C-alpha positions as CSV (number, residue, x, y, z in Angstrom):
1,M,21.0,-95.4,85.2
2,L,18.2,-97.2,83.3
3,L,16.9,-93.9,82.1
4,G,20.4,-92.9,80.9
5,V,20.8,-96.2,78.9
6,S,17.3,-95.8,77.5
7,A,18.0,-92.3,76.3
8,F,21.2,-93.4,74.7
9,A,19.5,-96.2,72.9
10,V,16.8,-93.9,71.5
11,T,19.5,-91.5,70.4
12,S,21.5,-94.3,68.8
13,W,18.4,-95.5,66.9
14,A,17.6,-91.9,65.7
15,S,21.1,-91.7,64.3
16,E,21.2,-94.9,62.3
17,P,23.0,-94.4,59.0
18,T,20.9,-94.3,55.9
19,I,21.2,-93.7,52.1
20,V,21.9,-90.1,51.2
21,P,18.8,-88.1,50.0
22,E,18.4,-87.8,46.3
23,A,19.4,-84.4,45.0
24,Q,17.0,-82.1,43.2
25,P,17.4,-81.2,39.6
26,F,18.6,-77.7,38.8
27,P,18.1,-75.3,35.9
28,G,20.5,-74.3,33.1
29,Q,22.5,-77.5,32.7
30,G,24.3,-77.9,29.4
31,K,24.1,-81.1,27.5
32,I,27.3,-82.9,26.4
33,T,27.6,-84.4,23.0
34,Y,29.8,-87.5,23.3
35,V,32.5,-88.4,20.7
36,P,35.1,-91.1,20.2
37,R,38.4,-90.4,21.9
38,N,40.3,-90.5,18.6
39,S,38.1,-87.8,17.0
40,I,39.7,-84.9,19.0
41,E,43.4,-84.9,17.8
42,E,46.2,-86.7,16.0
43,F,49.9,-86.3,15.2
44,K,50.8,-85.9,11.6
45,A,52.8,-83.8,9.1
46,L,50.8,-81.4,6.9
47,P,51.8,-80.2,3.4
48,K,52.0,-76.6,4.5
49,Y,51.8,-74.4,7.5
50,S,50.9,-70.8,8.2
51,E,51.0,-68.2,11.0
52,P,49.8,-64.6,11.6
53,E,51.1,-62.5,8.8
54,W,52.7,-60.0,11.2
55,V,54.9,-62.8,12.7
56,T,56.2,-63.7,9.3
57,K,56.7,-60.1,8.2
58,N,58.2,-58.7,11.4
59,F,60.2,-61.7,12.7
60,V,60.8,-64.3,10.0
61,D,61.5,-62.0,7.1
62,T,63.9,-59.9,9.3
63,G,65.8,-62.9,10.5
64,K,64.7,-62.8,14.1
65,L,62.9,-66.1,13.9
66,P,63.5,-69.3,11.8
67,P,60.7,-70.1,9.2
68,L,57.6,-71.7,10.7
69,A,58.3,-75.2,9.3
70,E,61.7,-75.2,11.2
71,R,60.0,-74.2,14.4
72,L,57.4,-77.0,14.3
73,P,58.0,-80.7,15.1
74,K,58.2,-83.3,12.4
75,E,54.6,-84.3,13.2
76,P,52.7,-81.5,15.0
77,L,49.7,-82.2,17.1
78,V,46.7,-81.5,14.9
79,F,43.3,-80.7,16.2
80,K,40.6,-82.2,14.1
81,T,38.1,-79.7,12.5
82,A,35.1,-82.1,13.1
83,N,35.6,-81.8,16.8
84,M,35.8,-78.0,16.8
85,P,32.3,-76.6,17.5
86,D,32.8,-73.7,15.1
87,G,35.5,-75.0,12.8
88,V,38.9,-73.6,11.9
89,G,39.5,-70.2,13.4
90,V,41.2,-66.9,12.6
91,Y,44.0,-65.0,14.4
92,G,43.6,-62.1,16.7
93,D,42.1,-60.7,20.0
94,T,42.7,-61.4,23.7
95,L,41.2,-63.6,26.3
96,R,40.8,-61.5,29.5
97,H,40.8,-63.4,32.8
98,V,40.3,-62.0,36.3
99,I,41.8,-63.9,39.2
100,G,42.1,-63.6,43.0
101,G,45.5,-65.3,43.3
102,R,48.9,-63.7,43.1
103,P,52.0,-65.2,41.5
104,E,54.9,-66.4,43.7
105,G,57.0,-67.0,40.6
106,W,57.4,-69.4,37.6
107,N,59.1,-72.4,39.2
108,Y,56.1,-74.8,39.1
109,S,58.4,-77.8,39.4
110,A,59.6,-76.6,42.8
111,G,56.1,-75.7,44.1
112,Q,55.7,-72.1,43.2
113,T,52.1,-71.0,42.3
114,Q,51.6,-68.7,39.3
115,G,48.4,-67.3,40.8
116,W,45.9,-70.1,39.7
117,G,43.0,-69.2,37.5
118,G,44.5,-71.1,34.5
119,I,47.9,-69.3,34.2
120,D,49.9,-72.4,34.8
121,I,47.6,-74.3,32.4
122,A,48.2,-71.7,29.7
123,M,52.0,-72.0,30.1
124,S,52.4,-75.7,30.9
125,E,52.1,-78.8,28.8
126,C,52.1,-82.3,30.3
127,L,52.9,-85.8,29.1
128,T,49.2,-86.7,28.6
129,R,46.0,-84.6,28.7
130,T,42.7,-85.4,30.3
131,A,40.5,-82.3,30.5
132,P,38.9,-82.8,27.1
133,L,37.8,-86.3,28.1
134,F,34.6,-84.9,29.6
135,Q,33.1,-85.5,26.0
136,V,34.3,-89.1,25.8
137,E,32.1,-92.0,26.9
138,A,33.4,-93.7,30.0
139,T,34.1,-97.0,28.2
140,D,36.5,-95.1,25.8
141,V,38.3,-93.0,28.4
142,E,42.1,-93.0,28.3
143,P,44.3,-89.9,28.4
144,L,45.0,-88.1,25.2
145,P,48.6,-88.0,23.9
146,N,50.3,-84.7,24.4
147,L,54.1,-84.3,25.0
148,A,54.1,-88.1,24.8
149,K,52.7,-88.6,21.3
150,S,52.4,-92.4,21.8
151,W,53.3,-95.3,24.2
152,D,53.8,-99.0,24.2
153,W,53.4,-101.6,26.9
154,S,55.8,-104.5,27.4
155,A,54.4,-108.0,27.1
156,D,54.3,-108.4,30.9
157,G,52.8,-105.0,31.4
158,H,55.5,-103.8,33.8
159,K,57.3,-101.5,31.4
160,L,55.8,-98.5,29.5
161,T,57.8,-97.0,26.6
162,M,56.8,-93.4,25.8
163,H,57.7,-91.6,22.6
164,L,58.0,-87.8,22.9
165,V,57.1,-85.2,20.2
166,E,60.2,-85.2,18.1
167,G,61.3,-81.7,17.2
168,A,59.1,-79.8,19.6
169,K,60.8,-76.7,21.2
170,W,60.5,-74.5,24.2
171,S,59.3,-71.0,23.6
172,D,62.9,-69.8,23.5
173,G,63.7,-72.2,20.6
174,V,65.6,-74.8,22.7
175,D,64.7,-78.4,21.9
176,F,62.3,-80.2,24.2
177,T,63.9,-83.7,25.0
178,S,63.9,-86.5,27.5
179,D,66.4,-84.4,29.5
180,D,63.5,-82.2,30.6
181,L,61.5,-85.2,31.8
182,M,64.5,-86.7,33.7
183,F,65.3,-83.4,35.4
184,Y,61.6,-83.0,36.5
185,W,61.6,-86.6,37.7
186,D,65.0,-87.0,39.3
187,D,65.5,-83.5,40.7
188,N,62.0,-82.5,41.6
189,V,59.5,-85.3,42.0
190,V,62.0,-87.8,43.5
191,D,64.2,-85.3,45.3
192,P,62.9,-85.2,48.9
193,N,63.9,-81.5,49.2
194,V,61.5,-80.4,46.5
195,S,57.7,-80.4,46.5
196,P,56.3,-79.7,43.0
197,L,53.0,-77.7,42.8
198,N,50.0,-80.0,43.0
199,G,51.9,-82.5,45.1
200,A,53.5,-84.9,42.7
201,T,55.5,-87.6,44.4
202,Q,57.1,-90.8,43.3
203,E,54.1,-92.6,44.8
204,T,51.8,-90.6,42.6
205,F,53.0,-92.9,39.8
206,G,53.0,-96.1,41.9
207,E,55.2,-97.3,44.8
208,G,58.7,-98.2,43.5
209,T,58.1,-96.8,40.0
210,T,61.2,-95.7,38.1
211,L,61.8,-93.7,34.9
212,K,64.8,-93.6,32.7
213,A,65.7,-92.0,29.3
214,I,66.3,-94.4,26.4
215,D,67.3,-91.7,23.9
216,K,66.6,-88.0,23.2
217,Y,62.9,-88.6,22.5
218,T,62.1,-91.9,24.3
219,V,61.7,-92.7,28.0
220,E,60.8,-95.9,29.8
221,W,58.7,-96.3,32.9
222,T,58.9,-99.5,35.1
223,F,56.0,-100.3,37.4
224,K,55.6,-102.9,40.1
225,E,52.0,-103.6,38.9
226,A,51.2,-105.0,35.5
227,F,49.5,-102.7,33.0
228,P,48.8,-99.9,35.5
229,R,47.1,-97.7,32.9
230,Q,45.7,-95.5,35.7
231,Y,49.1,-93.8,36.0
232,L,48.6,-92.4,32.5
233,F,46.1,-90.0,34.1
234,A,48.7,-88.9,36.7
235,M,51.0,-87.9,33.8
236,A,48.5,-85.2,32.9
237,Y,48.0,-81.8,34.6
238,G,49.1,-81.1,37.3
239,T,51.6,-83.8,38.3
240,F,53.8,-84.4,35.2
241,C,54.2,-81.0,33.5
242,P,58.0,-80.6,33.1
243,G,59.8,-77.2,33.3
244,P,62.7,-76.0,31.1
245,A,65.7,-78.0,32.4
246,H,68.1,-75.7,30.6
247,I,66.9,-72.8,32.7
248,L,65.9,-74.4,36.0
249,K,69.1,-76.4,36.4
250,T,71.1,-73.2,36.7
251,K,69.7,-72.6,40.2
252,H,69.3,-76.2,41.4
253,P,71.7,-77.3,44.2
254,K,72.6,-80.5,42.4
255,Y,74.0,-78.5,39.4
256,N,75.0,-75.3,41.2
257,K,76.8,-75.8,44.6
258,D,76.4,-72.1,45.4
259,V,72.6,-72.1,45.9
260,T,70.2,-73.7,48.4
261,Y,66.9,-75.5,47.7
262,D,65.0,-72.4,48.9
263,Q,67.0,-70.3,46.4
264,Y,66.1,-72.8,43.8
265,K,62.4,-72.6,44.5
266,N,62.4,-68.8,44.5
267,G,65.0,-68.3,41.8
268,F,62.4,-67.3,39.2
269,P,60.2,-64.7,40.8
270,A,57.1,-63.2,39.2
271,E,59.3,-60.3,37.9
272,Y,61.3,-62.7,35.8
273,M,59.8,-62.4,32.3
274,N,59.8,-64.7,29.3
275,I,60.3,-67.9,31.2
276,P,60.5,-70.7,28.5
277,V,57.3,-72.7,28.3
278,M,55.8,-75.5,26.2
279,G,52.3,-74.0,26.4
280,A,50.6,-71.7,24.0
281,W,51.4,-68.4,25.8
282,V,54.4,-66.9,27.5
283,P,54.5,-64.4,30.4
284,V,55.9,-61.1,29.1
285,S,54.6,-58.4,31.5
286,Y,53.8,-58.3,35.3
287,R,52.5,-55.4,37.3
288,P,52.0,-56.3,41.0
289,D,48.3,-56.3,42.0
290,D,47.4,-55.2,38.5
291,I,47.9,-57.6,35.6
292,I,49.9,-60.4,34.1
293,V,50.1,-60.4,30.3
294,L,51.0,-63.5,28.2
295,R,51.8,-63.4,24.5
296,R,51.6,-66.2,21.9
297,N,54.4,-68.7,21.8
298,P,56.1,-68.6,18.3
299,F,57.4,-72.2,18.8
300,Y,54.1,-73.7,19.8
301,W,53.8,-77.3,18.4
302,K,50.1,-77.6,17.7
303,V,48.2,-76.7,14.6
304,D,44.7,-77.0,13.0
305,E,43.9,-79.1,10.0
306,N,44.6,-76.2,7.6
307,G,48.2,-76.0,9.0
308,Q,47.6,-72.8,10.9
309,Q,49.9,-72.7,14.0
310,L,48.0,-72.3,17.2
311,P,46.9,-70.5,19.3
312,Y,44.5,-68.3,17.4
313,L,44.4,-65.8,20.3
314,N,47.5,-63.5,20.4
315,E,47.3,-62.4,24.0
316,M,46.1,-63.5,27.4
317,H,45.3,-61.2,30.3
318,Y,45.1,-62.0,34.0
319,K,43.8,-59.0,35.9
320,L,44.8,-59.4,39.6
321,S,41.7,-58.7,41.6
322,T,39.5,-61.1,43.7
323,W,37.8,-64.4,42.9
324,A,34.4,-62.8,43.5
325,D,35.2,-60.0,41.1
326,R,36.0,-62.6,38.4
327,D,32.3,-63.5,38.2
328,V,31.2,-59.9,38.3
329,Q,33.5,-58.8,35.5
330,A,32.7,-61.8,33.3
331,I,29.0,-61.2,33.6
332,A,29.5,-57.5,33.0
333,G,31.7,-58.0,29.9
334,S,34.9,-56.4,31.3
335,G,36.3,-59.9,31.7
336,D,35.8,-62.8,29.3
337,F,36.0,-66.0,31.3
338,S,35.0,-67.3,34.7
339,N,34.3,-70.6,36.5
340,L,31.2,-69.7,38.5
341,E,32.1,-71.8,41.5
342,Q,31.0,-69.6,44.3
343,P,27.3,-70.3,44.9
344,E,26.8,-66.9,46.6
345,N,26.9,-65.5,43.0
346,F,24.6,-68.0,41.3
347,V,21.2,-66.2,41.4
348,E,22.5,-62.7,40.3
349,S,24.6,-64.3,37.6
350,L,21.6,-66.2,36.2
351,K,19.5,-63.1,36.2
352,R,22.1,-61.1,34.3
353,A,22.9,-63.8,31.8
354,A,19.2,-64.2,30.9
355,Q,19.0,-60.6,29.6
356,E,19.1,-60.2,25.9
357,T,21.9,-57.7,26.0
358,A,24.1,-59.8,28.3
359,P,27.7,-60.0,26.9
360,A,28.3,-63.5,28.4
361,R,26.6,-66.9,28.2
362,L,26.3,-69.1,31.2
363,A,25.8,-72.9,31.4
364,F,25.8,-75.2,34.4
365,G,27.4,-78.6,34.5
366,A,26.9,-81.5,36.9
367,R,27.3,-81.2,40.7
368,L,31.1,-81.6,40.7
369,I,32.1,-78.9,43.1
370,G,32.2,-80.3,46.6
371,Y,33.8,-79.5,49.9
372,N,35.0,-81.8,52.6
373,L,36.1,-81.2,56.2
374,R,39.3,-83.3,56.4
375,M,40.6,-84.4,59.8
376,N,44.4,-84.9,60.3
377,L,44.6,-88.6,61.0
378,S,48.4,-88.7,61.5
379,A,49.4,-89.6,65.1
380,N,53.0,-90.2,64.4
381,G,54.4,-86.7,63.9
382,W,53.3,-85.2,60.5
383,G,53.3,-81.5,61.2
384,E,55.0,-81.9,64.6
385,P,51.8,-81.1,66.7
386,D,52.0,-79.9,70.3
387,Q,50.3,-81.6,73.2
388,R,46.9,-80.2,72.4
389,G,47.3,-81.0,68.7
390,Q,48.3,-84.5,69.4
391,A,45.3,-85.1,71.6
392,V,43.0,-83.7,68.8
393,R,44.6,-86.1,66.3
394,E,43.9,-89.1,68.6
395,L,40.3,-87.9,68.7
396,N,40.3,-87.6,64.9
397,R,41.3,-91.3,64.7
398,N,38.3,-92.3,66.8
399,T,35.4,-93.5,64.6
400,D,32.8,-92.4,67.1
401,F,34.3,-88.9,67.3
402,R,34.2,-88.6,63.5
403,K,30.6,-89.8,63.5
404,A,29.7,-87.3,66.2
405,V,31.1,-84.5,64.1
406,T,29.3,-85.5,60.9
407,M,26.0,-86.0,62.7
408,A,26.2,-82.5,64.2
409,L,26.3,-80.9,60.8
410,D,23.0,-79.6,59.4
411,R,24.0,-79.8,55.7
412,K,20.7,-78.4,54.5
413,K,21.4,-75.3,56.5
414,I,25.0,-75.1,55.3
415,G,23.9,-75.3,51.7
416,D,21.1,-72.7,52.2
417,S,23.7,-70.3,53.7
418,L,25.5,-70.3,50.4
419,V,22.6,-70.1,48.0
420,K,18.9,-70.9,48.3
421,G,17.2,-73.0,45.7
422,P,17.9,-76.4,44.1
423,F,21.6,-75.9,43.7
424,T,23.3,-77.4,46.7
425,A,22.8,-81.1,47.7
426,I,23.4,-83.2,50.8
427,Y,26.9,-84.5,50.5
428,P,28.1,-86.9,53.2
429,G,31.7,-87.2,51.8
430,G,33.5,-89.6,49.5
431,L,33.1,-89.7,45.7
432,S,31.3,-86.8,44.0
433,S,27.8,-87.6,42.8
434,G,28.8,-86.2,39.4
435,T,31.3,-88.9,38.6
436,S,30.2,-92.0,36.6
437,F,31.6,-94.2,39.4
438,Y,29.2,-92.7,42.0
439,D,26.6,-95.2,43.5
440,R,24.0,-93.7,45.8
441,Q,23.1,-97.0,47.3
442,S,26.7,-97.4,48.5
443,T,26.9,-94.0,50.1
444,V,26.4,-94.1,53.8
445,Y,24.8,-91.0,55.4
446,Y,24.5,-90.1,59.1
447,P,21.5,-87.7,59.3
448,F,21.7,-84.5,61.3
449,D,21.2,-85.4,64.9
450,I,22.8,-83.1,67.5
451,D,21.7,-85.2,70.5
452,G,23.1,-88.3,68.9
453,G,26.4,-86.6,68.3
454,K,26.6,-85.5,71.9
455,A,25.8,-89.0,73.1
456,L,28.7,-90.3,71.1
457,L,31.1,-87.7,72.6
458,E,30.0,-88.8,76.0
459,K,30.5,-92.4,75.1
460,I,34.2,-91.8,74.3
461,G,34.7,-89.8,77.5
462,L,34.2,-86.2,76.4
463,K,32.2,-84.3,78.9
464,D,31.7,-80.6,79.8
465,S,33.4,-81.0,83.2
466,D,33.7,-77.3,83.8
467,N,30.2,-76.3,82.6
468,N,31.3,-73.7,80.1
469,G,29.4,-75.2,77.2
470,F,32.4,-77.1,75.7
471,V,33.5,-80.7,76.3
472,N,36.8,-81.3,78.0
473,F,39.5,-83.8,77.4
474,P,39.8,-86.5,80.2
475,A,41.8,-85.3,83.1
476,D,44.9,-87.3,82.0
477,T,44.8,-85.9,78.5
478,A,46.0,-82.4,77.5
479,G,45.5,-81.3,81.1
480,G,41.8,-81.8,80.9
481,Q,41.4,-78.5,79.0
482,D,38.5,-77.8,76.6
483,V,38.6,-79.8,73.4
484,Q,39.8,-77.0,71.1
485,V,40.3,-77.6,67.4
486,V,42.1,-75.3,64.9
487,L,40.4,-75.2,61.5
488,L,42.6,-74.3,58.5
489,A,40.7,-72.5,55.7
490,N,41.4,-70.5,52.6
491,S,40.8,-66.8,53.0
492,D,40.8,-66.1,49.2
493,Y,37.3,-67.5,48.7
494,G,34.0,-66.3,50.2
495,T,32.6,-69.8,50.0
496,D,35.4,-71.3,52.0
497,K,35.0,-68.6,54.7
498,N,31.3,-69.1,54.8
499,L,31.7,-72.9,55.2
500,A,34.3,-72.4,57.9
501,E,32.0,-70.1,59.8
502,G,29.1,-72.6,59.5
503,V,31.3,-75.4,60.8
504,I,32.4,-73.3,63.8
505,G,28.9,-72.4,64.7
506,Q,27.5,-75.9,64.4
507,M,30.4,-77.5,66.3
508,E,29.7,-75.0,69.1
509,Q,26.3,-76.6,69.4
510,L,27.9,-80.0,69.7
511,G,30.2,-78.7,72.4
512,I,33.5,-78.5,70.5
513,K,35.4,-75.2,70.4
514,V,36.7,-74.6,66.9
515,T,39.0,-71.6,66.2
516,L,39.7,-70.4,62.6
517,N,43.2,-70.2,61.0
518,S,42.3,-68.4,57.8
519,L,45.2,-68.0,55.4
520,D,45.6,-66.9,51.8
521,G,45.9,-69.7,49.3
522,V,49.6,-69.9,49.2
523,K,50.1,-69.9,52.9
524,K,47.2,-72.3,53.4
525,D,48.7,-74.8,50.9
526,N,52.0,-74.6,52.6
527,A,50.5,-75.2,56.1
528,H,48.5,-78.1,54.6
529,Y,51.4,-79.8,52.9
530,A,53.4,-79.4,56.2
531,G,50.7,-81.1,58.1
532,Q,50.1,-78.1,60.3
533,F,46.4,-78.4,60.9
534,D,43.9,-80.2,63.1
535,W,41.0,-79.9,60.6
536,T,41.0,-78.3,57.2
537,I,38.3,-77.4,54.7
538,R,39.3,-78.4,51.2
539,R,37.5,-78.2,47.9
540,N,37.3,-81.6,46.2
541,D,40.2,-82.6,44.0
542,P,40.0,-84.6,40.7
543,E,40.3,-88.0,42.4
544,L,36.8,-87.5,43.9
545,T,35.3,-86.0,40.8
546,S,36.7,-88.3,38.1
547,V,38.2,-91.2,40.1
548,V,40.6,-92.0,37.2
549,Q,42.6,-88.7,37.7
550,N,45.1,-88.8,40.6
551,T,43.6,-92.1,41.8
552,T,46.4,-92.7,44.3
553,Q,45.1,-89.7,46.3
554,L,41.9,-91.5,47.2
555,A,43.7,-93.1,50.1
556,A,47.1,-93.2,51.8
557,T,48.6,-95.4,49.2
558,G,52.0,-93.9,49.8
559,P,53.7,-91.6,52.3
560,R,52.5,-88.4,50.7
561,T,49.4,-89.3,48.6
562,S,46.5,-88.6,51.1
563,W,45.4,-85.1,51.7
564,H,44.8,-85.7,55.4
565,H,47.1,-88.6,56.4
566,R,50.7,-88.5,55.5
567,A,53.9,-90.0,56.9
568,G,55.3,-88.9,60.2
569,K,59.0,-88.4,61.0
570,D,59.8,-92.1,60.7
571,G,58.5,-92.1,57.1
572,T,55.6,-94.4,57.8
573,V,51.8,-93.8,57.6
574,D,50.0,-95.1,60.8
575,L,47.0,-96.4,58.9
576,L,43.7,-97.1,60.7
577,P,42.1,-100.5,59.8
578,Y,39.5,-99.0,57.5
579,E,42.3,-97.0,55.7
580,T,44.1,-100.3,55.1
581,E,41.0,-101.6,53.3
582,L,40.8,-98.4,51.2
583,V,44.4,-98.7,50.2
584,G,43.8,-102.2,49.1
585,I,40.8,-101.3,47.0
586,V,42.5,-98.3,45.4
587,N,45.6,-100.4,44.4
588,K,43.3,-103.1,43.0
589,F,41.4,-100.5,41.0
590,I,44.6,-99.1,39.6
591,G,45.7,-102.6,38.5
592,S,42.3,-103.7,37.1
593,Q,41.6,-103.8,33.4
594,D,38.0,-104.8,33.8
595,N,35.4,-102.0,33.8
596,G,32.9,-104.0,35.7
597,E,35.3,-104.9,38.4
598,R,36.5,-101.3,38.7
599,S,32.9,-100.1,39.1
600,E,32.3,-102.7,41.9
601,L,35.6,-101.7,43.6
602,M,34.5,-98.0,43.7
603,K,31.2,-99.1,45.3
604,Q,33.2,-100.8,48.0
605,Y,35.4,-97.8,48.4
606,Q,32.4,-95.5,48.7
607,K,30.7,-97.6,51.4
608,I,33.9,-98.0,53.5
609,A,34.9,-94.3,53.2
610,T,31.4,-92.9,54.1
611,E,30.6,-95.5,56.7
612,N,33.9,-94.7,58.5
613,V,33.7,-91.0,57.8
614,D,37.0,-90.8,56.1
615,T,36.1,-87.2,55.2
616,V,33.2,-85.1,56.5
617,G,31.3,-83.9,53.5
618,L,29.9,-80.4,53.8
619,T,28.1,-79.5,50.5
620,E,28.0,-80.2,46.8
621,Y,26.8,-78.1,43.9
622,P,27.2,-77.5,40.2
623,G,29.5,-75.0,38.7
624,A,28.8,-72.9,35.6
625,L,31.0,-71.7,32.8
626,I,30.7,-68.0,32.0
627,I,32.3,-66.9,28.8
628,N,31.9,-63.9,26.6
629,K,29.7,-64.5,23.6
630,R,32.2,-63.2,21.1
631,F,34.3,-66.4,21.5
632,S,33.9,-69.4,19.2
633,N,34.9,-73.1,19.6
634,V,33.6,-73.3,23.1
635,P,32.4,-76.9,23.7
636,V,28.8,-77.2,24.8
637,G,28.3,-78.8,28.3
638,A,32.0,-78.3,29.3
639,P,32.1,-78.8,33.1
640,I,34.1,-76.2,35.0
641,F,35.8,-79.0,36.9
642,M,36.0,-82.7,36.2
643,F,39.4,-84.1,35.0
644,N,40.8,-80.5,35.3
645,W,39.5,-77.0,35.4
646,A,37.5,-75.4,32.5
647,E,40.5,-73.4,31.4
648,D,41.9,-76.7,30.1
649,T,38.6,-78.4,29.3
650,V,37.6,-75.8,26.7
651,I,41.0,-76.2,24.9
652,R,41.8,-72.5,24.8
653,E,44.5,-72.8,22.1
654,R,41.8,-73.5,19.5
655,M,39.3,-70.9,20.7
656,F,39.0,-67.8,18.5
657,V,37.1,-64.6,17.9
658,A,35.5,-64.0,14.4
659,A,37.1,-61.0,12.6
660,D,34.0,-58.9,12.8
661,K,33.7,-59.4,16.6
662,Q,37.3,-58.8,17.6
663,G,38.0,-56.1,20.2
664,D,41.0,-53.7,20.6
665,F,42.3,-55.3,23.8
666,E,45.9,-56.3,23.0
667,L,48.5,-54.4,25.1
668,F,51.5,-55.6,23.1
669,P,50.2,-55.9,19.5
670,Q,52.5,-57.5,16.9
671,Q,55.0,-58.4,19.6
672,L,56.5,-61.7,20.7
673,P,58.2,-63.0,23.9
674,G,61.8,-61.8,24.4
675,K,64.8,-63.7,25.8
676,P,64.4,-65.5,29.2
677,G,64.9,-63.0,32.0
678,E,64.8,-59.9,29.9
679,A,62.2,-57.3,30.4
680,G,59.0,-57.5,28.3
681,P,58.2,-58.7,24.8
682,I,60.0,-57.7,21.6
683,N,58.7,-56.0,18.5
């Protein structure tokens, strides 16, 4: 007995939490030039406007389109030349993407994916915009105006009046108005039968928040908190990007009694062409497992300072392949753009990009790509678990169990299994080390200690009672069977699969049997949102990389905000004591206007989250932007993921190819989108 106590004491001492090791520097990191927030864009009328000559000749002069001045708003959004790395551009050429996703359809508002890889970003516009803020100093960071050109706070800070871009139009020429916002809010975000893509809920914008239309171009938000400027970030991609109400309403059960909510979600499949958008490009062609083609939006509401209507690029391609092939094609020159986010490809990509004849340039950013193992903490019915699943969830809620799991992970080995070298870093969970809110001294790390982990399992009553190498539940729980955990993972990405295999192998050493449920991205997301998982591997979202984006998702601040703890059947979230602390910190952060206080609050958040193992960090590493050298106006140091993905960060609508570098890649030259639902573009 004494020997047993002594052994546990030694193990406990060996497993004492400490500060996370400092990460090594890594090569090829781009340097950001910081600028004032107001130097990027403004709204104003210009004395004259222009567009590609072929648009005027083939469409305006023939009466198929109104003159450009009638298609633009009173005051378009104007990108300032001084913030363009290469200045005002010229028209022409194609941006060729390669993606591993597949489109479900075009109803983003109802939760359909367009295939990822930046398709939805090319098509959608949101109330505010945050991706370009990577180049703005933290003290000046507030979302950029976008569909909302300006806003005003009431004296008490509980009401926010937003003024929309007056005269902006959807790509089919229909006016964009407050009706589009109210349809998105009332009939998608607030409607419990609809789950918009990227998980927007009413709580995303604050508990009890309301929205109403004042007139055609004005809406008013009402918040419980005073001056909750944080929610301006939630109004950016991807939680407040309204769809075309005049099209979507036709298949919504509230407006069409002959359809169901399932029919509403799936009413605009990938084969439905020319869906109206507010973005710079419109889908005009889709060939399954081959390609999606988007053409320029003739009603786009942004221009350069010379009055040239954007975008400069006429066409956008999305070749439907694999995510790994995206890197290969971008490096080879058969693709133009890739977020190098799979570390398995780092070394070869660096070698190829270093060659003088390489068609693409490559630049690393900060370590903002991270992965967490998230344990389902809901014990009151989210996902309707069976007896085994419920028993696992009760274990997940036990602090010693979570500590045992995190201590059993050899993170150095996990990182090296992805890529050797100075790229990956020890990541215990919590905030990303790449965010300005990160504080290493507040980050609690439980070092690798398999024996310490086993001792903690024994402490909570988990023993290998049948001597098969795996611990069992107590006899009165789940029939005393082996502790078996089902791990949900994304089968689309090699990195996700490699991490899952690493977790399974290392948990076997701890004595926990983990089986893999590997699903493609769409099915994996559906299972996750439904709460049908014990553990899941999830790449970090913007709340962990920027803090100010999707801040409510840092904790279970509402019934559907947390990625691993949502409300059960009774509509409540059964918070653990430390989670209650996190919710309080996050809500205080949202309401604070003091930068110093906000910084201290995030230190508190990081300490509580990592000390209690809210998430189990797996690894963290930098991403690199790969882009063909023929493209101009690509910002230096643009991270592939911070406030949003690089497809938004680089501001693709103002990228261009110099006339002497343009290629012959357009599949539908001198053609524009047709009518919604009709086949293909028109010439």
